[in-house]
N, C-alpha and C positions, 0 to 999 in steps of 0.2 A: 219549867219543862226541860226534860233531858233529851237532847238531840244526838247523843252519842250512839254510834252503831254498835251492834253486838260483835263479839269475837268471831262468830260464825259468818256474819256478813263480811267482815274484813277478810277472813280467809278465802271466802268465795271470790271476792274482788281480786285478791292477790293471785289466786289460781288463774283467773281470766287474763291477768297481765303478764304472766310468766311463761317461759318456754317449757315444753316437756323434754325431759332428758336429764342427764347426769353431768353436772359441771366438773366432776372429778375426771370424767372421761375427756372433757374438752380442754381443761387447763392443767398445766404443769405448775404447781405452786413452788415458788422460788424462796420466799421468806415472808415472815410477818413484818409489816411496816408500821402498824399502828394498832392500838387496842383501847377501847373505851368500855364503859359499863355495860353496854348492850350490843356492841359490834366489834369486829376485828377487821382489819384491812390487810390484804396480802398482795404482794407483787407476784404476778404469774405470767406464764407464756401461753398464748392461745395456740393450741396445736393445729387449728384449722387455718389461721391466717399468718401465724408466726409473730404476731404483734405482742409486745409486752403491755400488760394491762394491770389495772388494780381491781381486785375482787373484794367487795365489801360483804362480809358475812354478818347479817343482822340476826341476833338472837331474839326472835319474836316473843318468847316466854318472858323476856326481861324488859319488854317495852310496856310502859304504862299506858300509852295511847297508840295502839296499833294502827289506827287510821292515819296517823302521821307518816307511817311508812308508805302508805299509798300516795300521799301527797308528795313525799320525797321522790318516789319513782316517776310520778307524773311530771314533776319539775325537771328531773334529769332527762326524761324523754323529749322535752321541748327545747332544751338548750341546743342551739345550732350556731356555734361561733368557732373560728379556727384557733382562738387563743384560750379556749375553755374546754374542759373535759367533755368527752362524748359518751353517752350511754350506749352500751352495746346490747346487753341482754340481762335477763334475770331468771332465776330458778327458785322454786319453792321446794325445799327438801326438809320434810318433817316440819319442825317449828323454826327452821332457819330460812331466811331469804338471802340468796346469793345474788348480788348485783355486780355486773362487771362493767367497767368503764375504761375508756382509752384516755390516758392522760397525756397532755402535750409536754409534760416535764419528764417522762420516762424515757 
């Protein structure tokens, strides 16, 4: 029996978990600090708070199991420790999920 969810179900769930808006208007991107097969991470400045953050841009079209992205967001949202990164927000822009986190090392 296949318990996998459909791509449409994943996208609906991601839409319900993300903010409405444009992250390009909120963040000033400073530089790319990492690149993988299906995501890139950027150092950025939050224009609203002045904080330096990391923005992970996940290319959903390159994800084999898109529901794993939902799990990643759920885990990030639950982490509450002063020595661990903190999830701030996320945006769904086309087939890209932009998740911003505040890192204790920046």
